[in-house]
C-alpha positions as CSV (number, residue, x, y, z in Angstrom):
1,M,-3.8,55.8,-37.1
2,Q,-0.4,54.9,-35.6
3,R,-0.2,51.4,-34.0
4,R,1.2,51.2,-30.6
5,Y,3.5,48.3,-29.7
6,F,4.6,46.9,-26.3
7,T,7.9,48.2,-25.1
8,L,10.6,45.8,-23.9
9,V,10.1,47.0,-20.3
10,E,6.3,46.2,-20.6
11,L,7.0,42.8,-21.9
12,L,9.5,42.0,-19.2
13,T,7.0,43.3,-16.6
14,V,4.3,40.9,-17.9
15,V,6.8,38.0,-18.0
16,A,7.8,38.8,-14.4
17,V,4.2,38.9,-13.2
18,I,3.5,35.6,-14.9
19,A,6.5,34.0,-13.3
20,I,5.5,35.3,-9.9
21,L,2.0,33.9,-10.3
22,A,3.4,30.6,-11.5
23,G,5.7,30.5,-8.5
24,I,2.7,30.9,-6.2
25,T,0.3,28.5,-8.1
26,I,2.6,25.5,-8.8
27,P,3.4,24.7,-5.1
28,V,-0.3,25.0,-4.3
29,V,-1.2,22.6,-7.1
30,V,1.5,20.2,-6.2
31,G,0.5,20.3,-2.5
32,M,-3.1,19.6,-3.4
33,S,-2.0,16.6,-5.5
34,A,0.1,15.2,-2.6
35,K,-2.7,15.8,-0.1
36,G,-5.1,14.0,-2.5
37,K,-2.8,11.0,-2.6
38,E,-2.5,11.0,1.1
39,T,-6.3,11.1,1.5
40,S,-6.7,8.2,-1.0
41,A,-4.0,6.1,0.8
42,R,-5.7,6.6,4.2
43,A,-9.0,5.6,2.7
44,D,-7.4,2.5,1.2
45,M,-5.8,1.5,4.5
46,N,-9.2,1.9,6.3
47,A,-10.8,-0.2,3.6
48,I,-8.2,-3.0,3.9
49,K,-8.4,-2.9,7.7
50,L,-12.2,-3.2,7.6
51,A,-12.0,-6.0,5.0
52,L,-9.7,-8.0,7.2
53,T,-11.9,-7.4,10.2
54,Q,-15.0,-8.6,8.4
55,F,-13.1,-11.6,7.0
56,K,-12.0,-12.6,10.5
57,A,-15.5,-12.1,11.8
58,D,-16.9,-14.5,9.2
59,Y,-14.2,-17.2,9.4
60,S,-12.7,-16.6,12.8
61,V,-9.2,-16.7,11.2
62,W,-7.2,-14.5,8.9
63,P,-7.0,-15.2,5.2
64,L,-4.7,-18.1,4.4
65,I,-1.3,-17.7,2.8
66,D,0.3,-20.1,0.4
67,K,3.5,-21.3,2.1
68,G,4.6,-23.0,-1.1
69,P,7.4,-22.0,-3.5
70,S,6.6,-18.3,-3.5
71,I,7.1,-18.1,0.2
72,S,9.8,-20.7,0.7
73,N,10.8,-19.4,4.2
74,F,7.7,-18.2,6.0
75,N,9.9,-17.2,9.0
76,T,11.3,-14.3,7.0
77,I,8.0,-12.4,7.4
78,T,7.0,-13.3,11.0
79,A,8.2,-12.0,14.3
80,S,7.2,-13.6,17.6
81,G,4.4,-15.4,15.9
82,D,3.0,-12.4,14.2
83,L,2.9,-11.7,10.4
84,L,4.9,-8.7,9.2
85,I,4.4,-8.0,5.5
86,E,6.9,-5.3,4.6
87,T,6.9,-4.8,0.8
88,P,9.7,-3.3,-1.3
89,F,10.3,0.4,-1.2
90,D,12.4,0.4,-4.4
91,T,14.3,-1.9,-6.7
92,A,17.1,-2.2,-4.2
93,D,14.8,-4.3,-1.9
94,T,15.6,-7.7,-3.3
95,A,15.9,-9.8,-0.1
96,N,13.9,-13.0,0.3
97,S,11.8,-11.3,3.0
98,F,10.6,-8.8,0.4
99,T,9.8,-11.5,-2.2
100,A,7.9,-13.4,0.5
101,S,6.1,-10.3,1.5
102,V,4.9,-9.5,-2.0
103,A,3.5,-13.0,-2.4
104,A,1.9,-12.9,1.0
105,Y,0.3,-9.5,0.3
106,D,-1.1,-10.7,-3.0
107,N,-2.5,-13.8,-1.3
108,L,-4.3,-11.6,1.3
109,T,-5.7,-9.2,-1.2
110,Q,-6.8,-12.0,-3.5
111,A,-8.7,-13.5,-0.6
112,L,-10.3,-10.2,0.2
113,T,-11.2,-9.2,-3.3
114,N,-12.2,-12.7,-4.4
115,N,-10.4,-11.8,-7.6
116,V,-7.1,-13.0,-9.3
117,V,-4.6,-10.2,-8.6
118,S,-1.5,-11.4,-10.5
119,G,-3.2,-11.6,-13.9
120,T,-5.4,-9.7,-16.3
121,V,-8.5,-12.0,-16.5
122,P,-10.6,-11.9,-13.3
123,E,-12.7,-14.7,-14.6
124,D,-9.7,-17.1,-14.1
125,L,-10.7,-17.4,-10.5
126,I,-13.9,-19.1,-11.5
127,T,-13.2,-20.8,-14.9
128,N,-9.6,-22.0,-14.5
129,K,-8.7,-21.8,-10.9
130,T,-11.4,-23.8,-9.0
131,S,-9.0,-25.1,-6.3
132,A,-9.8,-23.8,-2.9
133,K,-6.3,-22.4,-2.4
134,Y,-6.9,-19.7,-5.0
135,H,-9.5,-18.3,-2.6
136,F,-7.0,-18.4,0.3
137,G,-9.6,-19.2,2.9
138,N,-12.5,-17.3,1.4
139,S,-14.6,-20.4,0.8
140,K,-17.8,-18.3,0.7
141,K,-16.3,-16.4,-2.2
142,K,-17.4,-13.0,-0.7
143,R,-15.9,-9.7,-1.8
144,Y,-14.7,-7.8,1.2
145,L,-12.5,-5.4,-0.7
146,D,-13.1,-3.8,-4.1
147,P,-10.3,-4.6,-6.6
148,P,-9.0,-2.0,-9.1
149,A,-11.3,-1.3,-12.0
150,K,-8.6,-2.3,-14.5
151,P,-5.2,-4.1,-14.4
152,V,-2.3,-2.0,-13.1
153,Q,1.5,-2.4,-13.1
154,A,3.3,-2.2,-9.8
155,A,5.9,0.6,-9.7
156,V,8.1,-1.4,-7.3
157,G,8.2,-5.2,-7.0
158,S,7.1,-7.7,-9.5
159,G,3.5,-8.1,-10.7
160,S,0.8,-6.7,-12.9
161,G,-2.9,-7.2,-12.8
162,F,-5.6,-6.3,-10.4
163,L,-3.2,-5.4,-7.6
164,K,-4.2,-3.3,-4.6
165,L,-1.6,-0.6,-4.8
166,D,-1.2,2.8,-3.0
167,P,-1.4,6.0,-5.0
168,W,2.4,5.8,-5.5
169,G,2.2,2.4,-7.2
170,R,3.5,0.3,-4.3
171,R,1.9,-2.4,-2.2
172,Y,0.8,-1.5,1.3
173,N,2.6,-2.9,4.3
174,I,0.5,-5.0,6.7
175,A,1.1,-6.5,10.1
176,L,-1.4,-9.0,11.6
177,D,-1.8,-10.5,15.1
178,W,-1.0,-13.9,13.6
179,N,-1.0,-15.7,16.9
180,Y,-4.2,-14.0,18.2
181,D,-2.7,-12.7,21.5
182,G,-4.2,-9.2,21.1
183,K,-1.0,-7.4,20.2
184,I,1.6,-7.3,17.4
185,N,5.2,-7.9,18.4
186,L,7.9,-5.9,16.8
187,S,11.6,-5.5,16.7
188,S,13.8,-2.4,16.5
189,T,14.2,-2.9,12.8
190,D,10.5,-3.1,11.9
191,K,9.2,0.0,10.2
192,F,5.9,-0.6,11.9
193,A,7.6,0.6,15.1
194,R,8.0,4.2,14.1
195,E,9.7,5.4,17.3
196,K,11.9,2.3,17.3
197,E,11.7,1.8,21.1
198,E,8.3,0.1,20.9
199,D,8.5,-3.7,21.0
200,A,4.7,-4.3,20.7
201,L,1.6,-2.5,19.7
202,L,-1.9,-3.4,20.9
203,G,-4.4,-4.3,18.3
204,Q,-4.7,-6.9,15.5
205,I,-4.1,-5.0,12.3
206,L,-1.4,-2.4,11.4
207,I,-1.1,-0.9,7.9
208,Y,1.3,1.7,6.5
209,S,2.2,3.2,3.2
210,Y,5.6,4.6,2.2
211,G,3.7,7.6,1.0
212,N,5.9,10.2,-0.7
213,A,9.0,9.2,1.2
214,E,12.2,9.8,-0.7
215,A,14.1,7.1,1.0
216,A,13.3,3.8,2.8
217,D,14.4,5.2,6.2
218,D,12.3,8.4,5.8
219,T,9.7,7.1,8.2
220,E,8.4,10.6,9.0
221,A,6.8,10.6,5.6
222,F,5.2,7.2,5.9
223,L,1.4,7.1,6.4
224,Y,0.3,5.0,9.3
225,S,-3.2,3.5,9.9
226,W,-2.8,3.7,13.7
227,K,-1.5,7.3,14.0
228,T,-1.3,10.5,12.1
229,N,1.9,12.2,11.0
230,E,1.4,14.9,13.6
231,Q,1.7,12.4,16.4
């Protein structure tokens, strides 16, 4: 019995079909992955917002921030009395305001998770760090926000441990009505003001993630807690 082999044309046809199928499948898979990260980020932002709301309901104030050496100039992260924590987008963001924002963000999330964030041993909060400042106002030691299941390394900005990061490895950006006037005051340079002409937004908590933005000024790719990307 004579064996039949594939011809070169048949092999090329099969390769072409596989290439076409791959060209169709890969974008779909990548799109699903990106959509999954976006969904996860929005869930995180909702969880952080709820945690801050519950914290304020219990204590009547926001979590405390250590205005010590790590935040030597508190004015770099405030505007008209409100707190604007804008964390680094990439390694080029080295200004004092970014350093202060990283420290402030970690203070807030440590208060909400009742867990040491910049370290690898969560028990440190109980065994070695009994000072009230390590709870940053959470004197009842309640857990308002679930910390990561295991230590992580920040993709941007210093730090490793039980950090609350977005799916892209960055810290979230948070604005709080720090002076309790029912609105958050912004300036034209704040990325919280997406359209740039806004000078204030009503509400007490604003959160955004850089998402899959390719540049720090690619605000259309950012994920905002107070609006969708279609708005």
